[in-house]
C-alpha positions, -999 to 999 in steps of 0.1 A, spaced: -64 -560 -368 -60 -526 -354 -52 -512 -319 -41 -477 -308 -2 -481 -308 5 -450 -287 -18 -461 -254 -2 -496 -239 -38 -498 -223 -60 -499 -250 -61 -531 -267 -87 -547 -291 -110 -573 -267 -94 -601 -287 -64 -591 -281 -64 -585 -243 -37 -607 -220 -46 -616 -185 -16 -622 -168 24 -627 -166 22 -666 -173 -2 -666 -201 13 -640 -221 40 -659 -235 31 -671 -269 51 -695 -293 62 -692 -325 45 -719 -346 72 -724 -365 98 -740 -340 81 -741 -306 103 -711 -289 90 -685 -269 80 -651 -286 109 -633 -277 111 -591 -284 129 -579 -306 147 -556 -280 170 -563 -252 177 -538 -220 208 -538 -200 204 -518 -167 232 -500 -146 234 -476 -116 253 -449 -101 251 -441 -64 242 -458 -34 206 -464 -30 203 -463 8 188 -437 28 205 -440 66 239 -421 55 236 -398 24 268 -392 10 266 -353 6 293 -354 -21 269 -379 -40 237 -373 -27 216 -391 -56 208 -424 -72 206 -430 -109 194 -457 -130 197 -462 -163 180 -487 -188 198 -490 -225 175 -507 -251 191 -522 -280 174 -539 -309 188 -574 -310 198 -571 -348 216 -541 -341 231 -556 -310 245 -587 -330 255 -572 -361 271 -538 -350 278 -532 -314 292 -567 -301 319 -567 -331 329 -528 -328 336 -535 -287 355 -569 -293 375 -549 -319 381 -525 -297 396 -546 -271 414 -566 -297 436 -534 -302 442 -524 -269 451 -557 -252 452 -581 -277 420 -603 -262 386 -596 -255 385 -605 -219 388 -574 -205 354 -558 -189 352 -525 -193 345 -507 -160 335 -470 -159 353 -467 -124 385 -484 -132 388 -468 -167 385 -433 -147 411 -444 -120 434 -463 -144 432 -493 -125 436 -528 -132 439 -537 -168 432 -499 -175 469 -491 -162 478 -487 -200 462 -455 -199 493 -444 -181 515 -452 -208 512 -420 -226 489 -389 -230 483 -400 -263 474 -435 -257 447 -424 -230 434 -396 -257 431 -419 -283 416 -445 -262 387 -422 -250 384 -406 -282 375 -443 -299 357 -452 -270 333 -423 -272 329 -428 -310 318 -461 -302 288 -449 -281 285 -422 -305 281 -448 -332 257 -471 -310 216 -470 -318 202 -473 -285 173 -457 -265 182 -448 -226 157 -444 -200 172 -428 -167 158 -415 -138 177 -398 -108 164 -397 -71 181 -370 -53 178 -389 -19 187 -354 3 149 -345 -13 134 -375 -10 139 -377 30 129 -341 35 96 -346 16 85 -378 28 82 -392 59 82 -426 50 99 -426 13 101 -456 -9 132 -471 -18 151 -450 -45 159 -481 -65 125 -491 -63 116 -456 -76 138 -452 -106 129 -487 -115 92 -481 -117 101 -446 -135 124 -465 -162 99 -496 -164 66 -471 -172 89 -455 -201 102 -487 -211 68 -500 -217 56 -468 -236 89 -474 -259 82 -510 -268 44 -507 -273 44 -490 -306 70 -512 -320 43 -542 -315 63 -558 -288 30 -570 -266 30 -604 -254 64 -608 -261 93 -619 -236 112 -587 -227 147 -597 -211 161 -571 -188 197 -577 -175 212 -565 -143 247 -568 -131 245 -595 -101 253 -581 -65 252 -610 -48 223 -634 -41 205 -612 -11 204 -583 -30 195 -597 -62 163 -617 -46 153 -585 -33 157 -567 -66 141 -597 -84 110 -595 -61 105 -559 -69 110 -560 -103 84 -587 -103 59 -567 -86 60 -539 -113 60 -566 -138 32 -584 -127 11 -553 -119 -9 -523 -130 5 -488 -116 -13 -452 -121 8 -421 -120 -1 -383 -129 -32 -403 -139 -17 -423 -166 -22 -461 -159 7 -484 -169 -2 -523 -173 28 -541 -174 13 -573 -178 9 -564 -212 46 -579 -218 64 -606 -203 91 -586 -184 117 -610 -170 149 -598 -152 182 -615 -156 212 -616 -131 245 -615 -147 279 -619 -133 305 -594 -143 326 -624 -153 304 -632 -184 316 -599 -198 281 -589 -215 287 -561 -238 252 -546 -231 258 -544 -194 293 -528 -199 275 -501 -221 251 -495 -196 281 -488 -170 291 -459 -191 258 -443 -188 249 -445 -156 275 -421 -137 274 -392 -163 233 -387 -159 237 -389 -121 267 -356 -121 245 -341 -148 216 -339 -124 240 -328 -97 265 -301 -113 245 -294 -146 265 -261 -154 297 -285 -150 314 -296 -184 302 -333 -188 318 -346 -223 304 -383 -212 269 -369 -210 272 -350 -240 275 -381 -258 248 -397 -242 222 -370 -239 209 -372 -279 202 -414 -269 182 -405 -237 146 -410 -248 132 -406 -214 146 -389 -183 128 -385 -146 142 -367 -117 124 -372 -86 112 -359 -61 
């Protein structure tokens, strides 16, 4: 059976999928759902509200980090766990970009000496460099958005749509159609999670057209998961380290941004709007 891997909208007639409730296939050998070979971790930087725009940070950035599960299990998680054991003697610490930047909480150890701080970030940067992942990011300029549109969409919804489009295009040629793709978000509270899940499912159970291209998200079973910070997900911590550098690059592209320089080779899709 042949299909056009470059076009997620052209399936042979015998392979057409007709809804999010029917595309989860079962592996005959063990009766489990047919899960994707990839997992997606999401984080954001900035406030997605439009009523009060911070002139110092007028953008909203969303980052999707896509990692092959085999690589995540065998390489990414062990590397991050070893890193934590080396610096704290345990792996209960959650790596958080803001706290590291401010040397707060468990990261107060970074104030011990310049050598320790430099060694810490050099090792962390090397781990990110060594991580095989694809980053799909979108940055919404909120100031331009409200100027251009009288009734603009929510920046989070826009950014998620753009990232989902690129995620679909990435997974399609890798024969992931019909599989369940888990997309993990850090939980922000019951109300916020419910609102985000509603918008996510609107996208995942629909067909969208943008600039002449049609995206049929129903051809994969995208499922959101909202994970509490205490779960200590390595993938979510990794995503947290990508969002702010991408946002800063959009705001001040000429400014030195070492973190973005490390991430940029992994950015497979980048959309700014408007």
